[in-house]
BAGUDREN-7449 format. One record per atom (N, C-alpha, C): residue in three letters; x, y, z; atom name. Coordinates in Angstrom, 1 decimal. Atoms other than C-alpha are relative to their C-alpha. Layout:
BEGIN
["ALA"; [X; Y; Z]; "CA"]
...
//
This chain:
BEGIN
["MET"; [-1.0; -0.3; -1.0]; "N"]
["MET"; [11.9; -2.0; -19.2]; "CA"]
["MET"; [0.0; -1.1; 1.1]; "C"]
["GLU"; [0.0; 1.0; -1.0]; "N"]
["GLU"; [13.0; -4.7; -16.8]; "CA"]
["GLU"; [0.2; 0.7; 1.4]; "C"]
["THR"; [-0.2; -0.5; -1.3]; "N"]
["THR"; [12.7; -4.1; -13.1]; "CA"]
["THR"; [0.9; -0.9; 0.8]; "C"]
["SER"; [-1.0; 0.8; -0.6]; "N"]
["SER"; [15.6; -5.2; -11.1]; "CA"]
["SER"; [0.1; 0.2; 1.5]; "C"]
["ARG"; [0.0; -0.3; -1.4]; "N"]
["ARG"; [15.0; -3.7; -7.7]; "CA"]
["ARG"; [-1.5; 0.2; 0.5]; "C"]
["PRO"; [1.4; -0.1; -0.6]; "N"]
["PRO"; [11.9; -3.7; -5.3]; "CA"]
["PRO"; [-0.5; 1.4; -0.2]; "C"]
["LEU"; [0.4; -1.3; 0.1]; "N"]
["LEU"; [11.8; 0.1; -5.4]; "CA"]
["LEU"; [-0.4; 0.4; -1.5]; "C"]
["ASP"; [0.5; -0.2; 1.4]; "N"]
["ASP"; [11.5; 0.0; -9.3]; "CA"]
["ASP"; [-1.4; -0.5; -0.1]; "C"]
["THR"; [1.4; 0.6; 0.1]; "N"]
["THR"; [8.4; -2.2; -8.9]; "CA"]
["THR"; [-1.0; 1.0; 0.7]; "C"]
["LEU"; [0.9; -1.0; -0.7]; "N"]
["LEU"; [6.9; 0.3; -6.4]; "CA"]
["LEU"; [-0.2; 1.3; -0.9]; "C"]
["ASN"; [0.1; -1.2; 0.9]; "N"]
["ASN"; [7.7; 3.2; -8.8]; "CA"]
["ASN"; [-1.0; -0.2; -1.1]; "C"]
["LYS"; [1.0; 0.3; 1.0]; "N"]
["LYS"; [5.7; 1.5; -11.5]; "CA"]
["LYS"; [-1.4; 0.0; 0.5]; "C"]
["ALA"; [1.3; 0.0; -0.6]; "N"]
["ALA"; [2.8; 1.2; -9.1]; "CA"]
["ALA"; [-0.5; 1.3; 0.5]; "C"]
["ARG"; [0.4; -1.4; -0.5]; "N"]
["ARG"; [2.8; 4.9; -8.2]; "CA"]
["ARG"; [-1.2; 0.5; -0.8]; "C"]
["ASN"; [1.2; -0.5; 0.6]; "N"]
["ASN"; [-0.6; 6.5; -8.8]; "CA"]
["ASN"; [-1.0; -1.1; -0.5]; "C"]
["LYS"; [0.9; 1.2; 0.3]; "N"]
["LYS"; [-2.2; 3.0; -9.2]; "CA"]
["LYS"; [-0.5; -0.5; 1.3]; "C"]
["ARG"; [0.6; 0.6; -1.2]; "N"]
["ARG"; [-4.4; 1.1; -6.8]; "CA"]
["ARG"; [0.8; -1.2; 0.4]; "C"]
["VAL"; [-0.7; 1.1; -0.5]; "N"]
["VAL"; [-2.6; -1.3; -4.6]; "CA"]
["VAL"; [-0.7; -0.5; 1.3]; "C"]
["ILE"; [0.5; 0.5; -1.3]; "N"]
["ILE"; [-3.4; -3.6; -1.7]; "CA"]
["ILE"; [1.3; -0.1; 0.9]; "C"]
["VAL"; [-1.1; 0.0; -1.0]; "N"]
["VAL"; [-1.1; -3.2; 1.4]; "CA"]
["VAL"; [-0.5; -0.8; 1.1]; "C"]
["GLU"; [0.4; 0.8; -1.1]; "N"]
["GLU"; [-1.3; -5.9; 4.0]; "CA"]
["GLU"; [1.0; 0.2; 1.2]; "C"]
["LEU"; [-0.8; -0.2; -1.1]; "N"]
["LEU"; [0.0; -5.3; 7.5]; "CA"]
["LEU"; [0.2; -1.2; 0.9]; "C"]
["LYS"; [-0.3; 1.2; -0.9]; "N"]
["LYS"; [1.5; -7.6; 10.2]; "CA"]
["LYS"; [-1.2; -0.4; 0.8]; "C"]
["ASN"; [1.1; 0.3; -0.9]; "N"]
["ASN"; [-1.7; -7.3; 12.2]; "CA"]
["ASN"; [-1.2; -0.6; -0.8]; "C"]
["GLY"; [1.0; 0.7; 0.9]; "N"]
["GLY"; [-3.7; -8.8; 9.2]; "CA"]
["GLY"; [-0.9; 1.0; -0.7]; "C"]
["LYS"; [0.8; -1.0; 0.7]; "N"]
["LYS"; [-5.4; -5.5; 8.2]; "CA"]
["LYS"; [0.5; 0.2; -1.4]; "C"]
["GLN"; [-0.4; -0.3; 1.4]; "N"]
["GLN"; [-5.4; -4.6; 4.5]; "CA"]
["GLN"; [-0.6; 1.4; -0.3]; "C"]
["PHE"; [0.4; -1.3; 0.5]; "N"]
["PHE"; [-5.6; -1.1; 3.0]; "CA"]
["PHE"; [0.1; 0.0; -1.5]; "C"]
["ILE"; [0.1; 0.0; 1.4]; "N"]
["ILE"; [-6.6; -0.7; -0.6]; "CA"]
["ILE"; [-0.1; 1.5; -0.4]; "C"]
["GLY"; [0.1; -1.4; 0.4]; "N"]
["GLY"; [-5.9; 2.7; -2.2]; "CA"]
["GLY"; [1.1; 0.3; -1.1]; "C"]
["LYS"; [-0.9; -0.5; 1.0]; "N"]
["LYS"; [-3.9; 4.7; -4.7]; "CA"]
["LYS"; [1.4; 0.3; 0.6]; "C"]
["LEU"; [-1.4; -0.2; -0.6]; "N"]
["LEU"; [-0.1; 4.6; -4.0]; "CA"]
["LEU"; [0.4; 1.4; -0.4]; "C"]
["SER"; [-0.4; -1.3; 0.2]; "N"]
["SER"; [0.8; 8.2; -3.6]; "CA"]
["SER"; [1.5; 0.3; 0.1]; "C"]
["ALA"; [-1.4; -0.3; -0.2]; "N"]
["ALA"; [4.3; 8.2; -2.2]; "CA"]
["ALA"; [0.6; -1.1; 0.9]; "C"]
["PHE"; [-0.7; 0.9; -0.9]; "N"]
["PHE"; [6.9; 6.0; -0.4]; "CA"]
["PHE"; [1.4; 0.4; 0.0]; "C"]
["ASP"; [-1.5; -0.3; -0.2]; "N"]
["ASP"; [10.5; 6.2; 0.8]; "CA"]
["ASP"; [0.8; -1.3; 0.0]; "C"]
["ILE"; [-0.8; 1.2; 0.0]; "N"]
["ILE"; [13.4; 3.8; 1.1]; "CA"]
["ILE"; [-0.3; -0.9; 1.1]; "C"]
["HIS"; [0.4; 0.8; -1.1]; "N"]
["HIS"; [12.0; 2.5; 4.3]; "CA"]
["HIS"; [-1.4; -0.7; -0.2]; "C"]
["ILE"; [1.4; 0.5; 0.4]; "N"]
["ILE"; [8.7; 1.6; 2.5]; "CA"]
["ILE"; [-1.1; 0.6; 0.8]; "C"]
["ASN"; [1.0; -0.8; -0.6]; "N"]
["ASN"; [6.9; 4.1; 4.6]; "CA"]
["ASN"; [-0.9; 0.5; -1.2]; "C"]
["THR"; [0.8; -0.1; 1.2]; "N"]
["THR"; [3.9; 4.5; 2.3]; "CA"]
["THR"; [-1.2; 0.9; 0.3]; "C"]
["VAL"; [1.2; -0.9; 0.0]; "N"]
["VAL"; [1.1; 7.1; 1.6]; "CA"]
["VAL"; [-0.9; -0.5; -1.0]; "C"]
["LEU"; [1.0; 0.4; 0.9]; "N"]
["LEU"; [-2.1; 5.9; 0.1]; "CA"]
["LEU"; [-1.1; 1.0; 0.0]; "C"]
["GLU"; [1.2; -0.9; 0.1]; "N"]
["GLU"; [-5.1; 8.0; -1.1]; "CA"]
["GLU"; [-1.2; -0.8; -0.4]; "C"]
["GLU"; [1.3; 0.7; 0.3]; "N"]
["GLU"; [-8.8; 7.1; -1.5]; "CA"]
["GLU"; [0.0; -1.4; 0.5]; "C"]
["VAL"; [-0.3; 1.2; -0.7]; "N"]
["VAL"; [-8.3; 4.3; 1.0]; "CA"]
["VAL"; [-1.2; -0.7; 0.5]; "C"]
["GLU"; [1.0; 0.9; -0.7]; "N"]
["GLU"; [-10.6; 1.4; 2.1]; "CA"]
["GLU"; [0.8; -0.9; 0.9]; "C"]
["GLU"; [-0.6; 0.9; -0.9]; "N"]
["GLU"; [-9.6; -0.5; 5.2]; "CA"]
["GLU"; [-0.8; -1.3; 0.0]; "C"]
["ARG"; [0.7; 1.3; 0.1]; "N"]
["ARG"; [-10.4; -4.2; 5.0]; "CA"]
["ARG"; [0.6; -0.9; 1.2]; "C"]
["VAL"; [-0.4; 0.9; -1.1]; "N"]
["VAL"; [-10.4; -6.6; 8.0]; "CA"]
["VAL"; [-0.8; -1.3; -0.2]; "C"]
["ASN"; [0.6; 1.3; 0.2]; "N"]
["ASN"; [-11.1; -10.3; 7.5]; "CA"]
["ASN"; [-0.8; 0.0; -1.3]; "C"]
["GLY"; [0.7; 0.0; 1.3]; "N"]
["GLY"; [-12.2; -9.6; 3.9]; "CA"]
["GLY"; [-1.1; 1.0; -0.1]; "C"]
["GLU"; [1.1; -0.9; -0.1]; "N"]
["GLU"; [-14.8; -7.0; 5.0]; "CA"]
["GLU"; [0.5; 1.4; 0.0]; "C"]
["ILE"; [-0.3; -1.4; 0.0]; "N"]
["ILE"; [-14.5; -3.3; 4.2]; "CA"]
["ILE"; [-0.6; 0.6; 1.3]; "C"]
["THR"; [0.4; -0.5; -1.3]; "N"]
["THR"; [-14.6; -1.7; 7.7]; "CA"]
["THR"; [-0.2; 1.5; 0.0]; "C"]
["ARG"; [0.2; -1.5; 0.0]; "N"]
["ARG"; [-14.2; 2.0; 6.8]; "CA"]
["ARG"; [0.7; 0.5; -1.3]; "C"]
["LYS"; [-0.6; -0.7; 1.1]; "N"]
["LYS"; [-13.2; 4.5; 4.1]; "CA"]
["LYS"; [0.8; 1.1; 0.6]; "C"]
["ILE"; [-0.9; -1.0; -0.5]; "N"]
["ILE"; [-10.3; 6.8; 4.7]; "CA"]
["ILE"; [0.5; 0.8; -1.2]; "C"]
["GLY"; [-0.5; -0.8; 1.1]; "N"]
["GLY"; [-9.1; 9.7; 2.6]; "CA"]
["GLY"; [1.4; -0.3; -0.3]; "C"]
["VAL"; [-1.5; 0.2; 0.1]; "N"]
["VAL"; [-5.3; 9.5; 3.1]; "CA"]
["VAL"; [0.5; -0.7; 1.2]; "C"]
["VAL"; [-0.6; 0.8; -1.1]; "N"]
["VAL"; [-3.3; 7.1; 5.2]; "CA"]
["VAL"; [1.5; -0.1; -0.2]; "C"]
["PHE"; [-1.5; 0.2; 0.0]; "N"]
["PHE"; [0.4; 6.9; 6.1]; "CA"]
["PHE"; [0.2; -1.3; 0.7]; "C"]
["LEU"; [-0.3; 1.3; -0.5]; "N"]
["LEU"; [1.6; 3.4; 6.7]; "CA"]
["LEU"; [1.5; -0.2; 0.3]; "C"]
["ARG"; [-1.4; 0.1; -0.3]; "N"]
["ARG"; [4.9; 2.8; 8.5]; "CA"]
["ARG"; [0.5; -1.3; -0.6]; "C"]
["GLY"; [-0.6; 1.1; 0.8]; "N"]
["GLY"; [7.2; 0.5; 6.4]; "CA"]
["GLY"; [0.2; -1.2; 0.8]; "C"]
["ASP"; [-0.3; 1.3; -0.7]; "N"]
["ASP"; [8.1; -1.9; 9.2]; "CA"]
["ASP"; [-1.2; -0.7; 0.5]; "C"]
["THR"; [1.2; 0.7; -0.3]; "N"]
["THR"; [4.4; -2.8; 9.7]; "CA"]
["THR"; [-0.5; -0.7; -1.2]; "C"]
["ILE"; [0.5; 0.5; 1.3]; "N"]
["ILE"; [3.9; -3.8; 6.0]; "CA"]
["ILE"; [0.6; -1.4; -0.2]; "C"]
["THR"; [-0.5; 1.3; 0.4]; "N"]
["THR"; [4.2; -7.4; 5.0]; "CA"]
["THR"; [-0.1; -0.3; -1.5]; "C"]
["MET"; [0.2; 0.2; 1.4]; "N"]
["MET"; [3.0; -7.1; 1.4]; "CA"]
["MET"; [-0.6; 1.2; -0.7]; "C"]
["ILE"; [0.6; -1.0; 0.8]; "N"]
["ILE"; [2.2; -4.6; -1.3]; "CA"]
["ILE"; [-0.2; -0.6; -1.4]; "C"]
["CYS"; [0.2; 0.6; 1.4]; "N"]
["CYS"; [0.6; -5.8; -4.6]; "CA"]
["CYS"; [-1.0; 0.8; -0.7]; "C"]
["PRO"; [0.9; -0.7; 0.8]; "N"]
["PRO"; [-1.3; -4.3; -7.5]; "CA"]
["PRO"; [-1.4; -0.6; 0.3]; "C"]
["GLU"; [1.3; 0.5; -0.2]; "N"]
["GLU"; [-5.1; -4.6; -7.1]; "CA"]
["GLU"; [-0.5; -0.8; -1.2]; "C"]
//
């Protein structure tokens, strides 16, 4: 199946581990649980990474779509 829209790509990544990078440089690595058309995103089993170092582990995190610069499979 060919993906033609960005939301198709996100749908394929649902329930898989992704890396989400924010405008402030922080990265969150976790399982993509949910997202909406604004790319507001919910991750589970999350690790926060700053400057390549894991700074803390978080159970569930909600990330506002307008703060996200990148989402990619781990």
